[in-house]
Gaussian input, Z-matrix of N, CA and C with variables (Angstrom, degrees):
# hf/3-21g

backbone

0 1
 N
 C     1     B1
 C     2     B2     1     A1
 N     3     B3     2     A2     1     D1
 C     4     B4     3     A3     2     D2
 C     5     B5     4     A4     3     D3
 N     6     B6     5     A5     4     D4
 C     7     B7     6     A6     5     D5
 C     8     B8     7     A7     6     D6
 N     9     B9     8     A8     7     D7
 C    10    B10     9     A9     8     D8
 C    11    B11    10    A10     9     D9
 N    12    B12    11    A11    10    D10
 C    13    B13    12    A12    11    D11
 C    14    B14    13    A13    12    D12
 N    15    B15    14    A14    13    D13
 C    16    B16    15    A15    14    D14
 C    17    B17    16    A16    15    D15
 N    18    B18    17    A17    16    D16
 C    19    B19    18    A18    17    D17
 C    20    B20    19    A19    18    D18
 N    21    B21    20    A20    19    D19
 C    22    B22    21    A21    20    D20
 C    23    B23    22    A22    21    D21
 N    24    B24    23    A23    22    D22
 C    25    B25    24    A24    23    D23
 C    26    B26    25    A25    24    D24
 N    27    B27    26    A26    25    D25
 C    28    B28    27    A27    26    D26
 C    29    B29    28    A28    27    D27
 N    30    B30    29    A29    28    D28
 C    31    B31    30    A30    29    D29
 C    32    B32    31    A31    30    D30
 N    33    B33    32    A32    31    D31
 C    34    B34    33    A33    32    D32
 C    35    B35    34    A34    33    D33
 N    36    B36    35    A35    34    D34
 C    37    B37    36    A36    35    D35
 C    38    B38    37    A37    36    D36
 N    39    B39    38    A38    37    D37
 C    40    B40    39    A39    38    D38
 C    41    B41    40    A40    39    D39
 N    42    B42    41    A41    40    D40
 C    43    B43    42    A42    41    D41
 C    44    B44    43    A43    42    D42
 N    45    B45    44    A44    43    D43
 C    46    B46    45    A45    44    D44
 C    47    B47    46    A46    45    D45
 N    48    B48    47    A47    46    D46
 C    49    B49    48    A48    47    D47
 C    50    B50    49    A49    48    D48
 N    51    B51    50    A50    49    D49
 C    52    B52    51    A51    50    D50
 C    53    B53    52    A52    51    D51
 N    54    B54    53    A53    52    D52
 C    55    B55    54    A54    53    D53
 C    56    B56    55    A55    54    D54
 N    57    B57    56    A56    55    D55
 C    58    B58    57    A57    56    D56
 C    59    B59    58    A58    57    D57
 N    60    B60    59    A59    58    D58
 C    61    B61    60    A60    59    D59
 C    62    B62    61    A61    60    D60
 N    63    B63    62    A62    61    D61
 C    64    B64    63    A63    62    D62
 C    65    B65    64    A64    63    D63
 N    66    B66    65    A65    64    D64
 C    67    B67    66    A66    65    D65
 C    68    B68    67    A67    66    D66
 N    69    B69    68    A68    67    D67
 C    70    B70    69    A69    68    D68
 C    71    B71    70    A70    69    D69
 N    72    B72    71    A71    70    D70
 C    73    B73    72    A72    71    D71
 C    74    B74    73    A73    72    D72
 N    75    B75    74    A74    73    D73
 C    76    B76    75    A75    74    D74
 C    77    B77    76    A76    75    D75
 N    78    B78    77    A77    76    D76
 C    79    B79    78    A78    77    D77
 C    80    B80    79    A79    78    D78
 N    81    B81    80    A80    79    D79
 C    82    B82    81    A81    80    D80
 C    83    B83    82    A82    81    D81
 N    84    B84    83    A83    82    D82
 C    85    B85    84    A84    83    D83
 C    86    B86    85    A85    84    D84
 N    87    B87    86    A86    85    D85
 C    88    B88    87    A87    86    D86
 C    89    B89    88    A88    87    D87
 N    90    B90    89    A89    88    D88
 C    91    B91    90    A90    89    D89
 C    92    B92    91    A91    90    D90
 N    93    B93    92    A92    91    D91
 C    94    B94    93    A93    92    D92
 C    95    B95    94    A94    93    D93
 N    96    B96    95    A95    94    D94
 C    97    B97    96    A96    95    D95
 C    98    B98    97    A97    96    D96
 N    99    B99    98    A98    97    D97
 C   100   B100    99    A99    98    D98
 C   101   B101   100   A100    99    D99
 N   102   B102   101   A101   100   D100
 C   103   B103   102   A102   101   D101
 C   104   B104   103   A103   102   D102
 N   105   B105   104   A104   103   D103
 C   106   B106   105   A105   104   D104
 C   107   B107   106   A106   105   D105
 N   108   B108   107   A107   106   D106
 C   109   B109   108   A108   107   D107
 C   110   B110   109   A109   108   D108
 N   111   B111   110   A110   109   D109
 C   112   B112   111   A111   110   D110
 C   113   B113   112   A112   111   D111
 N   114   B114   113   A113   112   D112
 C   115   B115   114   A114   113   D113
 C   116   B116   115   A115   114   D114
 N   117   B117   116   A116   115   D115
 C   118   B118   117   A117   116   D116
 C   119   B119   118   A118   117   D117
 N   120   B120   119   A119   118   D118
 C   121   B121   120   A120   119   D119
 C   122   B122   121   A121   120   D120
 N   123   B123   122   A122   121   D121
 C   124   B124   123   A123   122   D122
 C   125   B125   124   A124   123   D123
 N   126   B126   125   A125   124   D124
 C   127   B127   126   A126   125   D125
 C   128   B128   127   A127   126   D126
 N   129   B129   128   A128   127   D127
 C   130   B130   129   A129   128   D128
 C   131   B131   130   A130   129   D129
 N   132   B132   131   A131   130   D130
 C   133   B133   132   A132   131   D131
 C   134   B134   133   A133   132   D132
 N   135   B135   134   A134   133   D133
 C   136   B136   135   A135   134   D134
 C   137   B137   136   A136   135   D135
 N   138   B138   137   A137   136   D136
 C   139   B139   138   A138   137   D137
 C   140   B140   139   A139   138   D138
 N   141   B141   140   A140   139   D139
 C   142   B142   141   A141   140   D140
 C   143   B143   142   A142   141   D141
 N   144   B144   143   A143   142   D142
 C   145   B145   144   A144   143   D143
 C   146   B146   145   A145   144   D144
 N   147   B147   146   A146   145   D145
 C   148   B148   147   A147   146   D146
 C   149   B149   148   A148   147   D147
 N   150   B150   149   A149   148   D148
 C   151   B151   150   A150   149   D149
 C   152   B152   151   A151   150   D150
 N   153   B153   152   A152   151   D151
 C   154   B154   153   A153   152   D152
 C   155   B155   154   A154   153   D153
 N   156   B156   155   A155   154   D154
 C   157   B157   156   A156   155   D155
 C   158   B158   157   A157   156   D156
 N   159   B159   158   A158   157   D157
 C   160   B160   159   A159   158   D158
 C   161   B161   160   A160   159   D159
 N   162   B162   161   A161   160   D160
 C   163   B163   162   A162   161   D161
 C   164   B164   163   A163   162   D162
 N   165   B165   164   A164   163   D163
 C   166   B166   165   A165   164   D164
 C   167   B167   166   A166   165   D165
 N   168   B168   167   A167   166   D166
 C   169   B169   168   A168   167   D167
 C   170   B170   169   A169   168   D168
 N   171   B171   170   A170   169   D169
 C   172   B172   171   A171   170   D170
 C   173   B173   172   A172   171   D171
 N   174   B174   173   A173   172   D172
 C   175   B175   174   A174   173   D173
 C   176   B176   175   A175   174   D174
 N   177   B177   176   A176   175   D175
 C   178   B178   177   A177   176   D176
 C   179   B179   178   A178   177   D177
 N   180   B180   179   A179   178   D178
 C   181   B181   180   A180   179   D179
 C   182   B182   181   A181   180   D180
 N   183   B183   182   A182   181   D181
 C   184   B184   183   A183   182   D182
 C   185   B185   184   A184   183   D183
 N   186   B186   185   A185   184   D184
 C   187   B187   186   A186   185   D185
 C   188   B188   187   A187   186   D186
 N   189   B189   188   A188   187   D187
 C   190   B190   189   A189   188   D188
 C   191   B191   190   A190   189   D189
 N   192   B192   191   A191   190   D190
 C   193   B193   192   A192   191   D191
 C   194   B194   193   A193   192   D192

   B1=1.4452
   B2=1.5203
   B3=1.3067
   B4=1.4831
   B5=1.5344
   B6=1.3086
   B7=1.4607
   B8=1.5418
   B9=1.3229
   B10=1.4601
   B11=1.5232
   B12=1.3290
   B13=1.4410
   B14=1.5323
   B15=1.3393
   B16=1.4483
   B17=1.5022
   B18=1.3152
   B19=1.4441
   B20=1.5378
   B21=1.3173
   B22=1.4609
   B23=1.5276
   B24=1.3315
   B25=1.4696
   B26=1.5541
   B27=1.3222
   B28=1.4632
   B29=1.5156
   B30=1.3136
   B31=1.4583
   B32=1.5260
   B33=1.3210
   B34=1.4699
   B35=1.4941
   B36=1.3349
   B37=1.4615
   B38=1.5437
   B39=1.3357
   B40=1.4707
   B41=1.5214
   B42=1.3331
   B43=1.4559
   B44=1.5434
   B45=1.3184
   B46=1.4471
   B47=1.5316
   B48=1.3283
   B49=1.4378
   B50=1.5395
   B51=1.3399
   B52=1.4506
   B53=1.4954
   B54=1.3246
   B55=1.4622
   B56=1.5158
   B57=1.3240
   B58=1.4674
   B59=1.5585
   B60=1.3264
   B61=1.4452
   B62=1.5328
   B63=1.3105
   B64=1.4601
   B65=1.5194
   B66=1.3381
   B67=1.4651
   B68=1.5254
   B69=1.3296
   B70=1.4351
   B71=1.5171
   B72=1.3199
   B73=1.4468
   B74=1.5458
   B75=1.3138
   B76=1.4617
   B77=1.5330
   B78=1.3519
   B79=1.4549
   B80=1.5501
   B81=1.3419
   B82=1.4468
   B83=1.5216
   B84=1.3459
   B85=1.4624
   B86=1.5268
   B87=1.3520
   B88=1.4480
   B89=1.5339
   B90=1.3344
   B91=1.4692
   B92=1.5264
   B93=1.3101
   B94=1.4821
   B95=1.5163
   B96=1.3209
   B97=1.4647
   B98=1.5020
   B99=1.3379
   B100=1.4520
   B101=1.5178
   B102=1.3395
   B103=1.4309
   B104=1.5376
   B105=1.3391
   B106=1.4716
   B107=1.5165
   B108=1.3550
   B109=1.4704
   B110=1.5285
   B111=1.3159
   B112=1.4659
   B113=1.5294
   B114=1.3434
   B115=1.4482
   B116=1.5357
   B117=1.3190
   B118=1.4575
   B119=1.5207
   B120=1.3275
   B121=1.4273
   B122=1.5168
   B123=1.3412
   B124=1.4704
   B125=1.5340
   B126=1.3514
   B127=1.4543
   B128=1.5372
   B129=1.2961
   B130=1.4667
   B131=1.5062
   B132=1.3231
   B133=1.4800
   B134=1.5063
   B135=1.3497
   B136=1.4424
   B137=1.5289
   B138=1.3320
   B139=1.4435
   B140=1.5280
   B141=1.3238
   B142=1.4557
   B143=1.5439
   B144=1.3358
   B145=1.4768
   B146=1.5370
   B147=1.3213
   B148=1.4641
   B149=1.5200
   B150=1.3337
   B151=1.4687
   B152=1.5389
   B153=1.3328
   B154=1.4686
   B155=1.5180
   B156=1.3344
   B157=1.4348
   B158=1.5268
   B159=1.3418
   B160=1.4433
   B161=1.5272
   B162=1.3264
   B163=1.4588
   B164=1.5201
   B165=1.3174
   B166=1.4692
   B167=1.5065
   B168=1.3045
   B169=1.4595
   B170=1.5336
   B171=1.3041
   B172=1.4724
   B173=1.5281
   B174=1.3329
   B175=1.4672
   B176=1.5111
   B177=1.3202
   B178=1.4670
   B179=1.5346
   B180=1.3087
   B181=1.4540
   B182=1.5308
   B183=1.3267
   B184=1.4365
   B185=1.5306
   B186=1.2816
   B187=1.4433
   B188=1.5274
   B189=1.3378
   B190=1.4422
   B191=1.5127
   B192=1.3396
   B193=1.4660
   B194=1.4895
   A1=107.84
   A2=116.30
   A3=122.24
   A4=109.56
   A5=116.85
   A6=120.06
   A7=109.13
   A8=113.92
   A9=119.06
   A10=107.32
   A11=117.41
   A12=117.58
   A13=109.79
   A14=113.60
   A15=122.24
   A16=107.48
   A17=117.25
   A18=121.84
   A19=109.30
   A20=115.26
   A21=122.70
   A22=105.34
   A23=116.43
   A24=120.97
   A25=109.49
   A26=113.57
   A27=118.53
   A28=109.73
   A29=117.49
   A30=122.14
   A31=112.89
   A32=117.54
   A33=122.75
   A34=111.17
   A35=117.79
   A36=124.84
   A37=112.05
   A38=114.99
   A39=120.81
   A40=108.78
   A41=118.39
   A42=120.23
   A43=111.91
   A44=116.88
   A45=122.13
   A46=112.64
   A47=117.63
   A48=122.50
   A49=108.71
   A50=115.40
   A51=121.39
   A52=109.29
   A53=115.68
   A54=120.85
   A55=107.58
   A56=116.48
   A57=119.78
   A58=108.37
   A59=118.08
   A60=120.72
   A61=111.21
   A62=117.01
   A63=121.77
   A64=113.15
   A65=117.31
   A66=120.37
   A67=110.77
   A68=117.33
   A69=120.09
   A70=112.49
   A71=116.84
   A72=121.75
   A73=109.10
   A74=117.34
   A75=121.07
   A76=110.72
   A77=117.07
   A78=120.46
   A79=110.44
   A80=116.33
   A81=121.69
   A82=109.57
   A83=117.74
   A84=121.37
   A85=111.80
   A86=114.62
   A87=119.37
   A88=111.70
   A89=116.06
   A90=119.70
   A91=112.09
   A92=117.21
   A93=120.71
   A94=113.08
   A95=116.73
   A96=119.87
   A97=113.90
   A98=118.08
   A99=121.25
   A100=113.49
   A101=117.66
   A102=121.24
   A103=113.54
   A104=115.89
   A105=119.51
   A106=110.93
   A107=115.86
   A108=120.85
   A109=109.03
   A110=116.16
   A111=122.00
   A112=111.70
   A113=117.14
   A114=121.12
   A115=111.08
   A116=117.04
   A117=120.52
   A118=111.12
   A119=116.98
   A120=120.61
   A121=111.46
   A122=115.52
   A123=121.15
   A124=109.97
   A125=117.43
   A126=121.65
   A127=110.28
   A128=118.02
   A129=119.99
   A130=111.26
   A131=118.79
   A132=119.99
   A133=111.52
   A134=116.65
   A135=120.86
   A136=109.56
   A137=117.65
   A138=121.63
   A139=110.49
   A140=117.87
   A141=121.73
   A142=108.70
   A143=116.52
   A144=119.13
   A145=109.55
   A146=117.07
   A147=120.20
   A148=111.03
   A149=116.30
   A150=119.78
   A151=110.02
   A152=116.91
   A153=120.64
   A154=112.32
   A155=117.29
   A156=120.23
   A157=111.56
   A158=118.06
   A159=122.74
   A160=113.98
   A161=117.00
   A162=121.56
   A163=111.02
   A164=116.46
   A165=120.87
   A166=113.32
   A167=118.66
   A168=123.01
   A169=112.30
   A170=117.55
   A171=122.10
   A172=111.60
   A173=116.84
   A174=121.38
   A175=111.63
   A176=114.53
   A177=122.74
   A178=107.95
   A179=116.87
   A180=121.97
   A181=108.87
   A182=118.12
   A183=122.48
   A184=113.28
   A185=118.24
   A186=122.14
   A187=113.28
   A188=117.33
   A189=120.75
   A190=113.85
   A191=116.50
   A192=118.55
   A193=111.15
   D1=128.79
   D2=176.16
   D3=-97.83
   D4=123.26
   D5=-177.93
   D6=-116.00
   D7=124.65
   D8=173.17
   D9=-73.26
   D10=136.99
   D11=-177.90
   D12=-151.52
   D13=153.46
   D14=176.03
   D15=-123.28
   D16=131.29
   D17=-178.88
   D18=-95.52
   D19=137.16
   D20=172.66
   D21=-102.33
   D22=124.17
   D23=-175.61
   D24=-118.32
   D25=157.95
   D26=177.01
   D27=-88.62
   D28=-172.26
   D29=-176.39
   D30=-64.76
   D31=-16.00
   D32=176.95
   D33=-97.64
   D34=6.64
   D35=-179.59
   D36=67.10
   D37=23.60
   D38=174.38
   D39=-84.83
   D40=125.87
   D41=178.94
   D42=-59.59
   D43=131.36
   D44=-179.58
   D45=-119.61
   D46=-30.30
   D47=-177.61
   D48=-149.34
   D49=160.04
   D50=176.29
   D51=-130.30
   D52=138.12
   D53=174.41
   D54=-107.64
   D55=129.64
   D56=177.36
   D57=-129.55
   D58=155.32
   D59=177.25
   D60=-60.07
   D61=145.03
   D62=-178.17
   D63=-58.76
   D64=-36.06
   D65=178.14
   D66=-61.50
   D67=-42.27
   D68=176.42
   D69=-65.23
   D70=-38.97
   D71=178.51
   D72=-61.97
   D73=-42.34
   D74=-179.27
   D75=-64.00
   D76=-38.14
   D77=176.52
   D78=-62.46
   D79=-42.60
   D80=179.09
   D81=-64.37
   D82=-43.13
   D83=176.52
   D84=-54.85
   D85=-45.91
   D86=-179.17
   D87=-65.30
   D88=-45.38
   D89=179.65
   D90=-59.92
   D91=-36.69
   D92=-177.91
   D93=-89.50
   D94=-6.59
   D95=179.26
   D96=81.05
   D97=15.02
   D98=178.43
   D99=-70.14
   D100=-15.00
   D101=-177.38
   D102=-94.38
   D103=5.32
   D104=-176.86
   D105=-78.16
   D106=143.22
   D107=176.54
   D108=-80.93
   D109=170.27
   D110=-176.20
   D111=-59.66
   D112=-39.21
   D113=-179.00
   D114=-64.41
   D115=-42.19
   D116=179.63
   D117=-65.42
   D118=-39.75
   D119=178.26
   D120=-63.88
   D121=-41.70
   D122=177.93
   D123=-61.08
   D124=-44.42
   D125=-179.68
   D126=-64.02
   D127=-40.89
   D128=178.89
   D129=-66.38
   D130=-36.28
   D131=176.47
   D132=-66.29
   D133=-38.40
   D134=178.16
   D135=-65.36
   D136=-41.35
   D137=-179.58
   D138=-65.35
   D139=-34.97
   D140=178.10
   D141=-65.94
   D142=-44.58
   D143=-179.87
   D144=-63.11
   D145=-41.38
   D146=178.20
   D147=-61.35
   D148=-44.98
   D149=-179.79
   D150=-63.21
   D151=-47.23
   D152=-176.81
   D153=-65.68
   D154=-31.15
   D155=-178.57
   D156=-91.01
   D157=-2.80
   D158=177.93
   D159=76.00
   D160=23.14
   D161=179.54
   D162=-77.00
   D163=85.61
   D164=-177.41
   D165=-72.46
   D166=-17.39
   D167=177.20
   D168=-67.06
   D169=-19.37
   D170=-178.15
   D171=-80.32
   D172=-9.28
   D173=-176.63
   D174=-105.42
   D175=155.49
   D176=177.72
   D177=-100.98
   D178=132.57
   D179=176.71
   D180=-65.02
   D181=133.58
   D182=179.34
   D183=-56.22
   D184=-35.53
   D185=-179.98
   D186=-64.67
   D187=-22.74
   D188=179.70
   D189=-85.43
   D190=-4.74
   D191=-178.27
   D192=-86.03

């Protein structure tokens, strides 16, 4: 992914902030899961617990989809 960006620098030309287009920011939000609602986050946490505990009954067989 190529992101257009503008750097904000201090008096020593040290980068302090970056400005990116809002569309690129939204893509990053989605990739990182920042756009998920509370219910989705809860379901993902439950799925992780099921996976880590080996609870295969919590999953759907791909052939049944």
